[in-house]
Structure formats: structure tokens, C-alpha cells
C-alpha positions in Angstrom: 87.3 4.7 -2.9 87.2 8.0 -4.9 85.3 8.0 -8.2 86.2 10.7 -10.7 83.2 12.2 -12.5 83.1 13.5 -16.0 80.5 15.9 -17.4 78.1 14.7 -19.9 78.0 16.5 -23.3 74.9 18.4 -22.4 74.2 21.7 -20.8 74.0 21.2 -17.0 74.4 17.6 -15.8 73.8 15.9 -12.5 76.5 14.2 -10.6 75.9 10.4 -10.5 77.1 7.4 -8.6 78.9 4.7 -10.6 75.6 2.8 -10.7 73.9 5.8 -12.4 71.9 7.3 -9.6 71.7 11.2 -9.6 72.8 12.6 -6.2 71.0 15.2 -4.1 70.2 16.1 -0.5 67.0 14.7 0.9 67.2 17.1 3.9 67.4 20.6 2.5 68.8 22.0 5.8 72.6 21.9 5.4 75.2 23.0 7.9 78.8 23.8 6.9 81.9 24.4 9.1 85.0 26.5 8.4 88.3 24.9 9.3 90.3 27.1 11.6 93.7 25.6 10.7 93.5 27.1 7.2 92.7 30.6 8.6 90.9 32.1 5.6 90.9 35.9 5.4 87.9 37.9 6.5 87.2 38.7 2.9 87.3 35.0 1.9 84.9 34.1 4.8 82.6 36.8 3.5 82.7 35.5 0.0 82.0 31.9 1.2 78.9 33.0 3.1 77.7 35.1 0.2 78.1 32.2 -2.2 76.1 29.9 0.0 73.4 32.6 0.3 73.3 32.9 -3.5 72.4 29.3 -4.0 69.9 29.4 -1.1 68.2 32.4 -2.8 68.2 30.6 -6.1 66.4 27.7 -4.6 63.6 30.1 -3.3 64.6 29.2 0.2 64.0 25.4 -0.2 67.7 24.8 0.5 68.9 26.5 3.7 72.5 26.7 4.7 73.6 27.4 8.3 77.1 27.9 9.6 78.2 25.6 12.4 81.1 26.0 14.8 84.6 26.0 13.2 86.4 22.6 13.1 90.0 22.0 14.0 91.4 21.4 10.5 90.2 21.0 7.0 90.3 17.4 5.8 88.6 14.9 3.6 87.1 12.7 6.3 83.9 10.7 6.7 82.8 12.4 9.9 79.3 13.6 9.0 80.3 17.2 8.8 80.5 19.5 5.8 84.0 21.1 5.7 85.1 24.3 3.9 88.8 24.9 4.0 91.6 26.7 2.3 94.7 24.4 2.2 98.3 25.5 2.2 99.4 21.9 1.6 97.8 21.1 -1.7 98.0 17.5 -2.9 96.5 18.2 -6.4 98.0 19.8 -9.5 98.5 23.6 -9.1 96.0 24.1 -12.0 93.3 22.5 -9.9 91.8 25.4 -7.9 89.4 23.4 -5.7 87.9 20.0 -5.1 84.6 19.0 -3.6 84.1 15.4 -2.4 80.6 14.1 -1.7 79.6 11.0 0.3 76.4 9.5 -0.7 74.4 6.4 0.1 73.3 3.7 -2.4 70.2 5.6 -3.4 72.2 8.7 -4.3 71.3 10.7 -1.1 74.2 13.0 -0.1 75.4 12.6 3.4 78.2 15.2 3.5 80.6 17.2 1.5 84.1 18.5 1.9 84.9 21.7 -0.1 88.6 22.3 -0.2 90.4 25.1 -2.0 94.0 26.1 -2.6 95.0 28.7 -0.1 97.2 30.5 -2.7 96.6 29.3 -6.3 98.9 30.5 -9.1 98.2 34.2 -9.7 96.4 34.4 -6.3 92.7 34.9 -5.5 91.4 38.3 -6.6 89.5 40.3 -9.2 92.5 41.5 -11.2 93.3 40.4 -14.8 95.9 37.9 -13.6 94.1 36.7 -10.5 91.4 34.0 -10.1 88.0 35.0 -8.9 87.2 33.3 -5.6 83.5 34.1 -5.7 83.2 32.3 -9.1 85.1 29.3 -7.8 82.9 29.1 -4.7 79.7 29.2 -6.8 81.0 26.3 -8.8 82.0 24.2 -5.9 78.8 24.7 -3.9 77.0 23.6 -7.0 78.9 20.4 -6.8 78.0 20.2 -3.1 74.4 20.3 -4.1 74.7 17.5 -6.6 75.3 19.4 -9.9 77.9 18.2 -12.3 79.7 20.2 -15.0 78.1 22.2 -17.8 79.4 22.7 -21.3 78.1 26.3 -21.3 81.1 28.6 -20.8 79.1 31.3 -19.1 77.6 28.9 -16.5 79.0 28.7 -13.0 79.3 25.0 -13.5 81.6 25.2 -16.5 84.6 23.1 -15.6 87.4 25.7 -16.1 87.9 29.3 -15.2 90.7 31.5 -16.5 92.4 34.4 -14.6 90.3 37.5 -14.8 87.0 35.6 -15.5 84.0 36.1 -13.4 80.9 33.9 -13.5 77.6 34.5 -11.8 74.8 31.9 -11.5 73.5 31.3 -15.0 70.1 30.2 -16.2 71.6 26.8 -17.0 72.8 26.4 -13.3 69.3 27.3 -12.1 67.7 24.8 -14.5 69.8 22.1 -13.0 69.0 23.2 -9.4 65.3 23.1 -10.2 65.6 19.7 -11.8 67.2 18.3 -8.6 65.1 20.2 -6.0 62.0 21.5 -7.8 60.1 18.5 -6.3 60.8 19.9 -2.8 59.7 23.4 -4.0 56.5 21.9 -5.4 55.8 19.9 -2.3 56.3 22.9 -0.1 54.0 25.1 -2.2 51.2 22.5 -2.2 51.5 21.9 1.5 51.5 25.6 2.4 48.1 25.9 0.7 46.5 23.3 3.0 45.6 23.9 6.6 43.8 21.9 9.3 42.3 24.3 11.7 45.2 26.7 12.5 47.9 24.1 12.1 49.9 24.7 8.9 50.5 21.4 7.0 53.7 22.8 5.4 55.3 22.7 8.9 54.5 18.9 9.1 55.9 18.4 5.6 59.2 20.1 6.4 59.4 18.2 9.7 59.1 14.9 7.8 61.7 16.0 5.3 64.1 17.0 8.1 63.8 13.6 9.8 65.1 11.7 6.8 68.6 10.7 7.5 71.3 8.9 5.5 72.4 5.5 6.6 75.3 3.6 5.2 77.7 5.6 3.0 78.2 3.7 -0.2 80.1 5.9 -2.6 82.6 8.8 -2.5 82.5 11.2 -5.4 85.1 13.7 -6.4 84.9 16.8 -8.7 87.2 19.7 -9.3 87.6 23.1 -11.0 90.6 23.7 -13.1 92.4 26.7 -14.7 93.5 24.6 -17.6 
């Protein structure tokens, strides 16, 4: 079942399951896959990679994105892989630029995301006054993939609408939300890296334990979007 999330009347907000659990990744090593059927342009591929890198840098390297092998086609499917695709057949309103669907377990741990964008939205992707900025859209959707909800701050990447000609960078409000969700991992990494037993770094053990945590039993499917309305 798909649950539609609404943003709280705050600044940044977390995405939550219907039972009220905030959602986030327990394993900060996240692999994504381009869908070859949607054939994104080289420029679009470049912008996707740069947007993931921006969020990774904003997390001080706690979150790490890697690019896996391309998959056959973009789809919303519970297959354990994180899809990024530009769809020519768009099942949503034309004013909806992109959607990100998360699958989480009952505790709110994210298992996978599917980030799907219109291949050719009204006005087209671009930086002109009548075009929609793809980089801004990607920053927004990757924020959702990390567990952030919408913000009511218009300058924030996580604001729920973008107009033609607008460009949004990561805002202090976006970074505050990221730190709230993943600052505990940053703190744990910092503390562990200060402790050593002989020549064996304890931070390596801490990261190894984090990486071994896996999700079992998908309980919820969450759906968020970005609109031009």
C-alpha cells in the first residue's frame, strides 16, 4: 500500500510511517542504480551523481553513495535495489516533477528507494527562465531518499514546490534535518576514531557493525513528490 505523506507546519520535517516512526537508513552505505531503459542524457547522469555527492559531503562522509550496475528498466518494485530513472510514460500529474518511494520496516529503517523523474516535464529540464532546474529537483528527491520530509522554508531544497527558473541549493534547514537524522552516526564515528587498541582502529569495528545491520520484513511503503504547482 502507498501512504501519502504531508509536511508538518515546521521548518524541516522527517518522513514518518503511519505509526509515527521517523525513517532513516541504519546502514550509511547506499548503492543506487540508473535504469537504462530511460536513457538519461550524459548531462542528467552528471547532475544525478553530483547531487548524491552533495548530500554525502553534507553528511561529512557518514553517508556514502556508490553507483551500481545499470538495471534493465526504472520501476517501483520491491527488489532491494535503489532505482534512479527518467520515465517517458508518466502516471502522475504533469505538474508532479518527480516521486520518491521508500520501503521501510516496522521500526522505520529504510530498505530501499525508487527515485523516478519525468523524462520531459512541462517546460523541460534546464536553467532557463521557463525551464525546471534538474539539479534542484534531484537535491530535493535525494533528501526524501534519506528520510527527510518537506520544509516550509521556501529557500530550502526540501520545500515542496519549485517554479520554472528557480534554483535551490542545500540550505541550513536541510542540513539541520540531515544532522538530526544522522548526527548520531557522526558522533559515534568521531568517538570511535579517538579510541585504539594497539594498532587496531576501533572506528573500523564500529563501521563494520553498522554495515552488518540489515532490514528484514518490509512493513510500509512511503511516497513523496515535488510539484511545480
